PDB file with SEQRES, HELIX, SHEET and CRYST1 records, atoms N, CA, C and O in Angstrom:
SEQRES   1 A   81  MET TYR GLN VAL TYR ILE LEU ARG CYS ALA ASP GLU THR          
SEQRES   2 A   81  LEU TYR THR GLY ILE ALA ARG ASP VAL ASP ALA ARG VAL          
SEQRES   3 A   81  ARG GLU HIS ASN GLU SER PRO LYS ALA ALA ARG TYR THR          
SEQRES   4 A   81  ARG GLY ARG ARG PRO VAL VAL LEU VAL TYR HIS GLU SER          
SEQRES   5 A   81  CYS ALA SER ARG SER ALA ALA LEU VAL ARG GLU ALA ALA          
SEQRES   6 A   81  ILE LYS ARG MET PRO ARG VAL GLN LYS GLU ALA LEU ILE          
SEQRES   7 A   81  ARG THR VAL                                                  
HELIX    1 AA1 VAL A   22  GLU A   31  1                                  10    
HELIX    2 AA2 ARG A   37  ARG A   40  1                                   4    
HELIX    3 AA3 ARG A   56  ARG A   68  1                                  13    
HELIX    4 AA4 ARG A   71  ARG A   79  1                                   9    
SHEET    1 AA1 3 LEU A  14  ALA A  19  0                                        
SHEET    2 AA1 3 TYR A   2  ARG A   8 -1                                        
SHEET    3 AA1 3 VAL A  46  CYS A  53 -1                                        
CRYST1    1.000    1.000    1.000  90.00  90.00  90.00 P 1           1          
ATOM      1  N   MET A   1      -2.885  -7.179 -18.685  1.00  0.00           N  
ATOM      2  CA  MET A   1      -1.574  -6.705 -18.302  1.00  0.00           C  
ATOM      3  C   MET A   1      -1.385  -6.921 -16.793  1.00  0.00           C  
ATOM      4  O   MET A   1      -2.275  -6.632 -15.993  1.00  0.00           O  
ATOM      5  N   TYR A   2      -0.241  -7.420 -16.438  1.00  0.00           N  
ATOM      6  CA  TYR A   2       0.091  -7.650 -15.034  1.00  0.00           C  
ATOM      7  C   TYR A   2       0.991  -6.542 -14.517  1.00  0.00           C  
ATOM      8  O   TYR A   2       1.691  -5.876 -15.280  1.00  0.00           O  
ATOM      9  N   GLN A   3       0.957  -6.361 -13.215  1.00  0.00           N  
ATOM     10  CA  GLN A   3       1.837  -5.394 -12.578  1.00  0.00           C  
ATOM     11  C   GLN A   3       2.571  -6.069 -11.426  1.00  0.00           C  
ATOM     12  O   GLN A   3       2.026  -6.927 -10.731  1.00  0.00           O  
ATOM     13  N   VAL A   4       3.809  -5.661 -11.248  1.00  0.00           N  
ATOM     14  CA  VAL A   4       4.602  -6.069 -10.090  1.00  0.00           C  
ATOM     15  C   VAL A   4       4.492  -4.932  -9.096  1.00  0.00           C  
ATOM     16  O   VAL A   4       4.569  -3.764  -9.476  1.00  0.00           O  
ATOM     17  N   TYR A   5       4.313  -5.260  -7.825  1.00  0.00           N  
ATOM     18  CA  TYR A   5       4.158  -4.210  -6.827  1.00  0.00           C  
ATOM     19  C   TYR A   5       4.974  -4.518  -5.576  1.00  0.00           C  
ATOM     20  O   TYR A   5       5.314  -5.667  -5.295  1.00  0.00           O  
ATOM     21  N   ILE A   6       5.274  -3.454  -4.838  1.00  0.00           N  
ATOM     22  CA  ILE A   6       5.942  -3.579  -3.544  1.00  0.00           C  
ATOM     23  C   ILE A   6       5.077  -2.871  -2.517  1.00  0.00           C  
ATOM     24  O   ILE A   6       4.631  -1.744  -2.728  1.00  0.00           O  
ATOM     25  N   LEU A   7       4.848  -3.549  -1.406  1.00  0.00           N  
ATOM     26  CA  LEU A   7       4.105  -2.985  -0.287  1.00  0.00           C  
ATOM     27  C   LEU A   7       5.048  -2.753   0.885  1.00  0.00           C  
ATOM     28  O   LEU A   7       5.968  -3.536   1.121  1.00  0.00           O  
ATOM     29  N   ARG A   8       4.811  -1.678   1.609  1.00  0.00           N  
ATOM     30  CA  ARG A   8       5.508  -1.466   2.880  1.00  0.00           C  
ATOM     31  C   ARG A   8       4.517  -1.847   3.970  1.00  0.00           C  
ATOM     32  O   ARG A   8       3.427  -1.283   4.064  1.00  0.00           O  
ATOM     33  N   CYS A   9       4.911  -2.812   4.790  1.00  0.00           N  
ATOM     34  CA  CYS A   9       4.052  -3.307   5.862  1.00  0.00           C  
ATOM     35  C   CYS A   9       4.191  -2.429   7.102  1.00  0.00           C  
ATOM     36  O   CYS A   9       5.105  -1.609   7.195  1.00  0.00           O  
ATOM     37  N   ALA A  10       3.284  -2.607   8.044  1.00  0.00           N  
ATOM     38  CA  ALA A  10       3.284  -1.813   9.276  1.00  0.00           C  
ATOM     39  C   ALA A  10       4.578  -1.970  10.062  1.00  0.00           C  
ATOM     40  O   ALA A  10       4.977  -1.055  10.782  1.00  0.00           O  
ATOM     41  N   ASP A  11       5.238  -3.115   9.934  1.00  0.00           N  
ATOM     42  CA  ASP A  11       6.504  -3.334  10.646  1.00  0.00           C  
ATOM     43  C   ASP A  11       7.712  -2.896   9.810  1.00  0.00           C  
ATOM     44  O   ASP A  11       8.851  -3.239  10.127  1.00  0.00           O  
ATOM     45  N   GLU A  12       7.450  -2.126   8.727  1.00  0.00           N  
ATOM     46  CA  GLU A  12       8.477  -1.571   7.843  1.00  0.00           C  
ATOM     47  C   GLU A  12       9.149  -2.602   6.937  1.00  0.00           C  
ATOM     48  O   GLU A  12      10.117  -2.262   6.256  1.00  0.00           O  
ATOM     49  N   THR A  13       8.675  -3.841   6.904  1.00  0.00           N  
ATOM     50  CA  THR A  13       9.208  -4.809   5.958  1.00  0.00           C  
ATOM     51  C   THR A  13       8.578  -4.557   4.596  1.00  0.00           C  
ATOM     52  O   THR A  13       7.569  -3.859   4.488  1.00  0.00           O  
ATOM     53  N   LEU A  14       9.177  -5.127   3.561  1.00  0.00           N  
ATOM     54  CA  LEU A  14       8.683  -4.963   2.199  1.00  0.00           C  
ATOM     55  C   LEU A  14       8.166  -6.298   1.679  1.00  0.00           C  
ATOM     56  O   LEU A  14       8.760  -7.347   1.928  1.00  0.00           O  
ATOM     57  N   TYR A  15       7.055  -6.244   0.954  1.00  0.00           N  
ATOM     58  CA  TYR A  15       6.449  -7.431   0.361  1.00  0.00           C  
ATOM     59  C   TYR A  15       6.302  -7.173  -1.133  1.00  0.00           C  
ATOM     60  O   TYR A  15       5.827  -6.109  -1.527  1.00  0.00           O  
ATOM     61  N   THR A  16       6.700  -8.120  -1.965  1.00  0.00           N  
ATOM     62  CA  THR A  16       6.616  -7.984  -3.415  1.00  0.00           C  
ATOM     63  C   THR A  16       5.645  -9.028  -3.972  1.00  0.00           C  
ATOM     64  O   THR A  16       5.661 -10.189  -3.564  1.00  0.00           O  
ATOM     65  N   GLY A  17       4.803  -8.596  -4.908  1.00  0.00           N  
ATOM     66  CA  GLY A  17       3.854  -9.514  -5.518  1.00  0.00           C  
ATOM     67  C   GLY A  17       3.482  -9.060  -6.909  1.00  0.00           C  
ATOM     68  O   GLY A  17       3.992  -8.053  -7.401  1.00  0.00           O  
ATOM     69  N   ILE A  18       2.574  -9.818  -7.558  1.00  0.00           N  
ATOM     70  CA  ILE A  18       2.051  -9.441  -8.871  1.00  0.00           C  
ATOM     71  C   ILE A  18       0.532  -9.468  -8.823  1.00  0.00           C  
ATOM     72  O   ILE A  18      -0.064 -10.187  -8.021  1.00  0.00           O  
ATOM     73  N   ALA A  19      -0.084  -8.677  -9.691  1.00  0.00           N  
ATOM     74  CA  ALA A  19      -1.548  -8.649  -9.775  1.00  0.00           C  
ATOM     75  C   ALA A  19      -1.962  -7.995 -11.082  1.00  0.00           C  
ATOM     76  O   ALA A  19      -1.197  -7.249 -11.694  1.00  0.00           O  
ATOM     77  N   ARG A  20      -3.179  -8.286 -11.493  1.00  0.00           N  
ATOM     78  CA  ARG A  20      -3.749  -7.575 -12.645  1.00  0.00           C  
ATOM     79  C   ARG A  20      -4.308  -6.232 -12.187  1.00  0.00           C  
ATOM     80  O   ARG A  20      -4.143  -5.226 -12.876  1.00  0.00           O  
ATOM     81  N   ASP A  21      -4.962  -6.208 -11.041  1.00  0.00           N  
ATOM     82  CA  ASP A  21      -5.546  -4.982 -10.479  1.00  0.00           C  
ATOM     83  C   ASP A  21      -4.869  -4.721  -9.134  1.00  0.00           C  
ATOM     84  O   ASP A  21      -5.262  -5.284  -8.112  1.00  0.00           O  
ATOM     85  N   VAL A  22      -3.860  -3.873  -9.143  1.00  0.00           N  
ATOM     86  CA  VAL A  22      -3.052  -3.647  -7.940  1.00  0.00           C  
ATOM     87  C   VAL A  22      -3.893  -3.022  -6.830  1.00  0.00           C  
ATOM     88  O   VAL A  22      -3.750  -3.406  -5.669  1.00  0.00           O  
ATOM     89  N   ASP A  23      -4.767  -2.070  -7.158  1.00  0.00           N  
ATOM     90  CA  ASP A  23      -5.573  -1.424  -6.119  1.00  0.00           C  
ATOM     91  C   ASP A  23      -6.461  -2.435  -5.397  1.00  0.00           C  
ATOM     92  O   ASP A  23      -6.569  -2.409  -4.171  1.00  0.00           O  
ATOM     93  N   ALA A  24      -7.089  -3.319  -6.156  1.00  0.00           N  
ATOM     94  CA  ALA A  24      -7.938  -4.353  -5.546  1.00  0.00           C  
ATOM     95  C   ALA A  24      -7.093  -5.299  -4.704  1.00  0.00           C  
ATOM     96  O   ALA A  24      -7.518  -5.716  -3.626  1.00  0.00           O  
ATOM     97  N   ARG A  25      -5.913  -5.639  -5.179  1.00  0.00           N  
ATOM     98  CA  ARG A  25      -5.047  -6.562  -4.432  1.00  0.00           C  
ATOM     99  C   ARG A  25      -4.560  -5.929  -3.135  1.00  0.00           C  
ATOM    100  O   ARG A  25      -4.465  -6.615  -2.117  1.00  0.00           O  
ATOM    101  N   VAL A  26      -4.250  -4.641  -3.150  1.00  0.00           N  
ATOM    102  CA  VAL A  26      -3.834  -3.952  -1.922  1.00  0.00           C  
ATOM    103  C   VAL A  26      -4.990  -3.952  -0.920  1.00  0.00           C  
ATOM    104  O   VAL A  26      -4.777  -4.156   0.275  1.00  0.00           O  
ATOM    105  N   ARG A  27      -6.214  -3.724  -1.405  1.00  0.00           N  
ATOM    106  CA  ARG A  27      -7.377  -3.800  -0.502  1.00  0.00           C  
ATOM    107  C   ARG A  27      -7.487  -5.196   0.112  1.00  0.00           C  
ATOM    108  O   ARG A  27      -7.776  -5.331   1.301  1.00  0.00           O  
ATOM    109  N   GLU A  28      -7.259  -6.236  -0.699  1.00  0.00           N  
ATOM    110  CA  GLU A  28      -7.285  -7.604  -0.168  1.00  0.00           C  
ATOM    111  C   GLU A  28      -6.216  -7.790   0.898  1.00  0.00           C  
ATOM    112  O   GLU A  28      -6.476  -8.387   1.943  1.00  0.00           O  
ATOM    113  N   HIS A  29      -5.020  -7.285   0.640  1.00  0.00           N  
ATOM    114  CA  HIS A  29      -3.943  -7.411   1.625  1.00  0.00           C  
ATOM    115  C   HIS A  29      -4.335  -6.743   2.943  1.00  0.00           C  
ATOM    116  O   HIS A  29      -3.950  -7.215   4.013  1.00  0.00           O  
ATOM    117  N   ASN A  30      -5.084  -5.666   2.877  1.00  0.00           N  
ATOM    118  CA  ASN A  30      -5.451  -4.926   4.087  1.00  0.00           C  
ATOM    119  C   ASN A  30      -6.722  -5.413   4.768  1.00  0.00           C  
ATOM    120  O   ASN A  30      -6.885  -5.227   5.973  1.00  0.00           O  
ATOM    121  N   GLU A  31      -7.631  -6.038   4.006  1.00  0.00           N  
ATOM    122  CA  GLU A  31      -8.962  -6.312   4.560  1.00  0.00           C  
ATOM    123  C   GLU A  31      -9.429  -7.759   4.484  1.00  0.00           C  
ATOM    124  O   GLU A  31     -10.312  -8.157   5.244  1.00  0.00           O  
ATOM    125  N   SER A  32      -8.875  -8.531   3.612  1.00  0.00           N  
ATOM    126  CA  SER A  32      -9.453  -9.832   3.286  1.00  0.00           C  
ATOM    127  C   SER A  32      -8.658 -10.998   3.867  1.00  0.00           C  
ATOM    128  O   SER A  32      -7.446 -10.906   4.056  1.00  0.00           O  
ATOM    129  N   PRO A  33      -9.361 -12.097   4.148  1.00  0.00           N  
ATOM    130  CA  PRO A  33      -8.645 -13.320   4.508  1.00  0.00           C  
ATOM    131  C   PRO A  33      -7.891 -13.915   3.321  1.00  0.00           C  
ATOM    132  O   PRO A  33      -7.098 -14.839   3.502  1.00  0.00           O  
ATOM    133  N   LYS A  34      -8.125 -13.398   2.099  1.00  0.00           N  
ATOM    134  CA  LYS A  34      -7.402 -13.856   0.910  1.00  0.00           C  
ATOM    135  C   LYS A  34      -6.004 -13.234   0.818  1.00  0.00           C  
ATOM    136  O   LYS A  34      -5.233 -13.558  -0.085  1.00  0.00           O  
ATOM    137  N   ALA A  35      -5.689 -12.360   1.738  1.00  0.00           N  
ATOM    138  CA  ALA A  35      -4.365 -11.727   1.734  1.00  0.00           C  
ATOM    139  C   ALA A  35      -3.295 -12.783   1.954  1.00  0.00           C  
ATOM    140  O   ALA A  35      -3.549 -13.843   2.525  1.00  0.00           O  
ATOM    141  N   ALA A  36      -2.110 -12.471   1.493  1.00  0.00           N  
ATOM    142  CA  ALA A  36      -0.975 -13.366   1.730  1.00  0.00           C  
ATOM    143  C   ALA A  36      -0.770 -13.510   3.243  1.00  0.00           C  
ATOM    144  O   ALA A  36      -0.950 -12.555   3.999  1.00  0.00           O  
ATOM    145  N   ARG A  37      -0.403 -14.680   3.655  1.00  0.00           N  
ATOM    146  CA  ARG A  37      -0.174 -14.929   5.082  1.00  0.00           C  
ATOM    147  C   ARG A  37       0.816 -13.912   5.657  1.00  0.00           C  
ATOM    148  O   ARG A  37       0.658 -13.446   6.785  1.00  0.00           O  
ATOM    149  N   TYR A  38       1.831 -13.580   4.868  1.00  0.00           N  
ATOM    150  CA  TYR A  38       2.854 -12.635   5.328  1.00  0.00           C  
ATOM    151  C   TYR A  38       2.242 -11.284   5.687  1.00  0.00           C  
ATOM    152  O   TYR A  38       2.571 -10.714   6.727  1.00  0.00           O  
ATOM    153  N   THR A  39       1.356 -10.768   4.838  1.00  0.00           N  
ATOM    154  CA  THR A  39       0.809  -9.434   5.079  1.00  0.00           C  
ATOM    155  C   THR A  39      -0.346  -9.428   6.081  1.00  0.00           C  
ATOM    156  O   THR A  39      -0.615  -8.399   6.699  1.00  0.00           O  
ATOM    157  N   ARG A  40      -1.021 -10.545   6.247  1.00  0.00           N  
ATOM    158  CA  ARG A  40      -2.147 -10.574   7.205  1.00  0.00           C  
ATOM    159  C   ARG A  40      -1.705 -10.202   8.597  1.00  0.00           C  
ATOM    160  O   ARG A  40      -2.468  -9.579   9.335  1.00  0.00           O  
ATOM    161  N   GLY A  41      -0.507 -10.560   8.979  1.00  0.00           N  
ATOM    162  CA  GLY A  41      -0.012 -10.249  10.316  1.00  0.00           C  
ATOM    163  C   GLY A  41       0.758  -8.946  10.391  1.00  0.00           C  
ATOM    164  O   GLY A  41       1.307  -8.610  11.441  1.00  0.00           O  
ATOM    165  N   ARG A  42       0.806  -8.205   9.286  1.00  0.00           N  
ATOM    166  CA  ARG A  42       1.612  -6.973   9.239  1.00  0.00           C  
ATOM    167  C   ARG A  42       0.809  -5.805   8.685  1.00  0.00           C  
ATOM    168  O   ARG A  42       1.359  -4.915   8.037  1.00  0.00           O  
ATOM    169  N   ARG A  43      -0.477  -5.814   8.940  1.00  0.00           N  
ATOM    170  CA  ARG A  43      -1.354  -4.752   8.455  1.00  0.00           C  
ATOM    171  C   ARG A  43      -1.227  -3.510   9.325  1.00  0.00           C  
ATOM    172  O   ARG A  43      -0.894  -3.609  10.506  1.00  0.00           O  
ATOM    173  N   PRO A  44      -1.489  -2.340   8.748  1.00  0.00           N  
ATOM    174  CA  PRO A  44      -1.854  -2.076   7.363  1.00  0.00           C  
ATOM    175  C   PRO A  44      -0.632  -2.062   6.454  1.00  0.00           C  
ATOM    176  O   PRO A  44       0.495  -1.839   6.897  1.00  0.00           O  
ATOM    177  N   VAL A  45      -0.884  -2.302   5.185  1.00  0.00           N  
ATOM    178  CA  VAL A  45       0.175  -2.235   4.180  1.00  0.00           C  
ATOM    179  C   VAL A  45      -0.111  -1.052   3.260  1.00  0.00           C  
ATOM    180  O   VAL A  45      -1.262  -0.656   3.070  1.00  0.00           O  
ATOM    181  N   VAL A  46       0.956  -0.499   2.694  1.00  0.00           N  
ATOM    182  CA  VAL A  46       0.841   0.662   1.804  1.00  0.00           C  
ATOM    183  C   VAL A  46       1.582   0.356   0.509  1.00  0.00           C  
ATOM    184  O   VAL A  46       2.711  -0.135   0.532  1.00  0.00           O  
ATOM    185  N   LEU A  47       0.953   0.646  -0.603  1.00  0.00           N  
ATOM    186  CA  LEU A  47       1.595   0.475  -1.905  1.00  0.00           C  
ATOM    187  C   LEU A  47       2.663   1.547  -2.069  1.00  0.00           C  
ATOM    188  O   LEU A  47       2.368   2.740  -1.989  1.00  0.00           O  
ATOM    189  N   VAL A  48       3.915   1.120  -2.302  1.00  0.00           N  
ATOM    190  CA  VAL A  48       5.007   2.080  -2.454  1.00  0.00           C  
ATOM    191  C   VAL A  48       5.645   2.035  -3.836  1.00  0.00           C  
ATOM    192  O   VAL A  48       6.422   2.921  -4.190  1.00  0.00           O  
ATOM    193  N   TYR A  49       5.319   0.998  -4.628  1.00  0.00           N  
ATOM    194  CA  TYR A  49       5.925   0.879  -5.963  1.00  0.00           C  
ATOM    195  C   TYR A  49       5.101  -0.082  -6.803  1.00  0.00           C  
ATOM    196  O   TYR A  49       4.570  -1.069  -6.295  1.00  0.00           O  
ATOM    197  N   HIS A  50       4.998   0.217  -8.099  1.00  0.00           N  
ATOM    198  CA  HIS A  50       4.421  -0.754  -9.046  1.00  0.00           C  
ATOM    199  C   HIS A  50       4.934  -0.450 -10.432  1.00  0.00           C  
ATOM    200  O   HIS A  50       5.256   0.693 -10.757  1.00  0.00           O  
ATOM    201  N   GLU A  51       5.007  -1.482 -11.244  1.00  0.00           N  
ATOM    202  CA  GLU A  51       5.416  -1.338 -12.641  1.00  0.00           C  
ATOM    203  C   GLU A  51       4.646  -2.346 -13.481  1.00  0.00           C  
ATOM    204  O   GLU A  51       4.303  -3.428 -13.006  1.00  0.00           O  
ATOM    205  N   SER A  52       4.381  -1.991 -14.713  1.00  0.00           N  
ATOM    206  CA  SER A  52       3.630  -2.850 -15.633  1.00  0.00           C  
ATOM    207  C   SER A  52       4.545  -3.842 -16.329  1.00  0.00           C  
ATOM    208  O   SER A  52       5.712  -3.560 -16.600  1.00  0.00           O  
ATOM    209  N   CYS A  53       3.987  -5.008 -16.611  1.00  0.00           N  
ATOM    210  CA  CYS A  53       4.687  -6.047 -17.366  1.00  0.00           C  
ATOM    211  C   CYS A  53       3.753  -6.530 -18.471  1.00  0.00           C  
ATOM    212  O   CYS A  53       2.532  -6.514 -18.316  1.00  0.00           O  
ATOM    213  N   ALA A  54       4.331  -6.953 -19.570  1.00  0.00           N  
ATOM    214  CA  ALA A  54       3.547  -7.339 -20.751  1.00  0.00           C  
ATOM    215  C   ALA A  54       2.753  -8.625 -20.554  1.00  0.00           C  
ATOM    216  O   ALA A  54       1.709  -8.807 -21.181  1.00  0.00           O  
ATOM    217  N   SER A  55       3.234  -9.522 -19.688  1.00  0.00           N  
ATOM    218  CA  SER A  55       2.572 -10.815 -19.516  1.00  0.00           C  
ATOM    219  C   SER A  55       2.754 -11.300 -18.084  1.00  0.00           C  
ATOM    220  O   SER A  55       3.532 -10.746 -17.308  1.00  0.00           O  
ATOM    221  N   ARG A  56       2.010 -12.351 -17.763  1.00  0.00           N  
ATOM    222  CA  ARG A  56       2.143 -12.944 -16.435  1.00  0.00           C  
ATOM    223  C   ARG A  56       3.544 -13.496 -16.231  1.00  0.00           C  
ATOM    224  O   ARG A  56       4.133 -13.334 -15.161  1.00  0.00           O  
ATOM    225  N   SER A  57       4.076 -14.145 -17.257  1.00  0.00           N  
ATOM    226  CA  SER A  57       5.413 -14.729 -17.121  1.00  0.00           C  
ATOM    227  C   SER A  57       6.465 -13.640 -16.943  1.00  0.00           C  
ATOM    228  O   SER A  57       7.402 -13.819 -16.165  1.00  0.00           O  
ATOM    229  N   ALA A  58       6.334 -12.523 -17.639  1.00  0.00           N  
ATOM    230  CA  ALA A  58       7.275 -11.410 -17.470  1.00  0.00           C  
ATOM    231  C   ALA A  58       7.163 -10.829 -16.064  1.00  0.00           C  
ATOM    232  O   ALA A  58       8.168 -10.460 -15.457  1.00  0.00           O  
ATOM    233  N   ALA A  59       5.947 -10.751 -15.553  1.00  0.00           N  
ATOM    234  CA  ALA A  59       5.739 -10.238 -14.196  1.00  0.00           C  
ATOM    235  C   ALA A  59       6.364 -11.168 -13.156  1.00  0.00           C  
ATOM    236  O   ALA A  59       6.965 -10.705 -12.187  1.00  0.00           O  
ATOM    237  N   LEU A  60       6.225 -12.460 -13.355  1.00  0.00           N  
ATOM    238  CA  LEU A  60       6.819 -13.424 -12.425  1.00  0.00           C  
ATOM    239  C   LEU A  60       8.340 -13.352 -12.429  1.00  0.00           C  
ATOM    240  O   LEU A  60       8.977 -13.461 -11.381  1.00  0.00           O  
ATOM    241  N   VAL A  61       8.922 -13.167 -13.615  1.00  0.00           N  
ATOM    242  CA  VAL A  61      10.380 -13.032 -13.715  1.00  0.00           C  
ATOM    243  C   VAL A  61      10.839 -11.764 -12.999  1.00  0.00           C  
ATOM    244  O   VAL A  61      11.822 -11.786 -12.257  1.00  0.00           O  
ATOM    245  N   ARG A  62      10.126 -10.659 -13.224  1.00  0.00           N  
ATOM    246  CA  ARG A  62      10.496  -9.392 -12.577  1.00  0.00           C  
ATOM    247  C   ARG A  62      10.301  -9.471 -11.069  1.00  0.00           C  
ATOM    248  O   ARG A  62      11.129  -8.960 -10.315  1.00  0.00           O  
ATOM    249  N   GLU A  63       9.224 -10.100 -10.618  1.00  0.00           N  
ATOM    250  CA  GLU A  63       8.981 -10.280  -9.184  1.00  0.00           C  
ATOM    251  C   GLU A  63      10.145 -11.037  -8.552  1.00  0.00           C  
ATOM    252  O   GLU A  63      10.644 -10.647  -7.496  1.00  0.00           O  
ATOM    253  N   ALA A  64      10.572 -12.108  -9.191  1.00  0.00           N  
ATOM    254  CA  ALA A  64      11.681 -12.903  -8.660  1.00  0.00           C  
ATOM    255  C   ALA A  64      12.960 -12.072  -8.595  1.00  0.00           C  
ATOM    256  O   ALA A  64      13.726 -12.179  -7.637  1.00  0.00           O  
ATOM    257  N   ALA A  65      13.187 -11.248  -9.611  1.00  0.00           N  
ATOM    258  CA  ALA A  65      14.387 -10.393  -9.621  1.00  0.00           C  
ATOM    259  C   ALA A  65      14.352  -9.391  -8.476  1.00  0.00           C  
ATOM    260  O   ALA A  65      15.365  -9.161  -7.815  1.00  0.00           O  
ATOM    261  N   ILE A  66      13.189  -8.797  -8.243  1.00  0.00           N  
ATOM    262  CA  ILE A  66      13.055  -7.827  -7.145  1.00  0.00           C  
ATOM    263  C   ILE A  66      13.243  -8.522  -5.801  1.00  0.00           C  
ATOM    264  O   ILE A  66      13.902  -7.986  -4.910  1.00  0.00           O  
ATOM    265  N   LYS A  67      12.675  -9.695  -5.654  1.00  0.00           N  
ATOM    266  CA  LYS A  67      12.807 -10.418  -4.388  1.00  0.00           C  
ATOM    267  C   LYS A  67      14.260 -10.780  -4.083  1.00  0.00           C  
ATOM    268  O   LYS A  67      14.634 -10.888  -2.916  1.00  0.00           O  
ATOM    269  N   ARG A  68      15.075 -10.966  -5.107  1.00  0.00           N  
ATOM    270  CA  ARG A  68      16.495 -11.275  -4.892  1.00  0.00           C  
ATOM    271  C   ARG A  68      17.323 -10.044  -4.527  1.00  0.00           C  
ATOM    272  O   ARG A  68      18.446 -10.170  -4.039  1.00  0.00           O  
ATOM    273  N   MET A  69      16.772  -8.864  -4.763  1.00  0.00           N  
ATOM    274  CA  MET A  69      17.514  -7.630  -4.481  1.00  0.00           C  
ATOM    275  C   MET A  69      17.696  -7.437  -2.976  1.00  0.00           C  
ATOM    276  O   MET A  69      16.811  -7.782  -2.192  1.00  0.00           O  
ATOM    277  N   PRO A  70      18.833  -6.892  -2.576  1.00  0.00           N  
ATOM    278  CA  PRO A  70      18.967  -6.506  -1.171  1.00  0.00           C  
ATOM    279  C   PRO A  70      18.023  -5.338  -0.878  1.00  0.00           C  
ATOM    280  O   PRO A  70      17.598  -4.628  -1.790  1.00  0.00           O  
ATOM    281  N   ARG A  71      17.708  -5.151   0.370  1.00  0.00           N  
ATOM    282  CA  ARG A  71      16.763  -4.104   0.765  1.00  0.00           C  
ATOM    283  C   ARG A  71      17.200  -2.727   0.259  1.00  0.00           C  
ATOM    284  O   ARG A  71      16.358  -1.928  -0.151  1.00  0.00           O  
ATOM    285  N   VAL A  72      18.484  -2.445   0.282  1.00  0.00           N  
ATOM    286  CA  VAL A  72      18.991  -1.139  -0.164  1.00  0.00           C  
ATOM    287  C   VAL A  72      18.589  -0.895  -1.628  1.00  0.00           C  
ATOM    288  O   VAL A  72      18.187   0.213  -1.983  1.00  0.00           O  
ATOM    289  N   GLN A  73      18.694  -1.902  -2.452  1.00  0.00           N  
ATOM    290  CA  GLN A  73      18.311  -1.753  -3.868  1.00  0.00           C  
ATOM    291  C   GLN A  73      16.803  -1.590  -4.012  1.00  0.00           C  
ATOM    292  O   GLN A  73      16.347  -0.811  -4.849  1.00  0.00           O  
ATOM    293  N   LYS A  74      16.026  -2.310  -3.213  1.00  0.00           N  
ATOM    294  CA  LYS A  74      14.570  -2.159  -3.257  1.00  0.00           C  
ATOM    295  C   LYS A  74      14.170  -0.744  -2.874  1.00  0.00           C  
ATOM    296  O   LYS A  74      13.305  -0.145  -3.514  1.00  0.00           O  
ATOM    297  N   GLU A  75      14.799  -0.205  -1.829  1.00  0.00           N  
ATOM    298  CA  GLU A  75      14.494   1.162  -1.396  1.00  0.00           C  
ATOM    299  C   GLU A  75      14.849   2.158  -2.503  1.00  0.00           C  
ATOM    300  O   GLU A  75      14.115   3.123  -2.717  1.00  0.00           O  
ATOM    301  N   ALA A  76      15.955   1.940  -3.204  1.00  0.00           N  
ATOM    302  CA  ALA A  76      16.352   2.803  -4.315  1.00  0.00           C  
ATOM    303  C   ALA A  76      15.321   2.717  -5.445  1.00  0.00           C  
ATOM    304  O   ALA A  76      14.981   3.733  -6.052  1.00  0.00           O  
ATOM    305  N   LEU A  77      14.830   1.528  -5.724  1.00  0.00           N  
ATOM    306  CA  LEU A  77      13.804   1.332  -6.737  1.00  0.00           C  
ATOM    307  C   LEU A  77      12.539   2.096  -6.360  1.00  0.00           C  
ATOM    308  O   LEU A  77      11.930   2.752  -7.204  1.00  0.00           O  
ATOM    309  N   ILE A  78      12.151   2.010  -5.103  1.00  0.00           N  
ATOM    310  CA  ILE A  78      10.966   2.696  -4.614  1.00  0.00           C  
ATOM    311  C   ILE A  78      11.115   4.210  -4.783  1.00  0.00           C  
ATOM    312  O   ILE A  78      10.149   4.894  -5.121  1.00  0.00           O  
ATOM    313  N   ARG A  79      12.309   4.726  -4.552  1.00  0.00           N  
ATOM    314  CA  ARG A  79      12.540   6.180  -4.661  1.00  0.00           C  
ATOM    315  C   ARG A  79      12.456   6.677  -6.103  1.00  0.00           C  
ATOM    316  O   ARG A  79      12.332   7.881  -6.328  1.00  0.00           O  
ATOM    317  N   THR A  80      12.521   5.771  -7.086  1.00  0.00           N  
ATOM    318  CA  THR A  80      12.439   6.207  -8.489  1.00  0.00           C  
ATOM    319  C   THR A  80      11.030   6.607  -8.891  1.00  0.00           C  
ATOM    320  O   THR A  80      10.838   7.192  -9.956  1.00  0.00           O  
ATOM    321  N   VAL A  81      10.065   6.311  -8.081  1.00  0.00           N  
ATOM    322  CA  VAL A  81       8.659   6.604  -8.408  1.00  0.00           C  
ATOM    323  C   VAL A  81       8.374   8.076  -8.204  1.00  0.00           C  
ATOM    324  O   VAL A  81       7.249   8.523  -8.425  1.00  0.00           O  
TER     325      VAL A  81                                                      
END                                                                             
């Protein structure tokens, strides 16, 4: 099962991604050179939202939908948690 997640970076920007193990991926974003280039320069990052998806393809579709959202909608989504 895949999960879509949103991170809040140290500069208050939001980063959206997918992972099978969100906790491990957040650790990578904070500690590893395997982190996305975007988050490596904006550490530390904090997990603020995640949701489960049935498949990788469903997670990719949902990730793309979230990335298209304006920031106001992303913040509203985060508040639903």
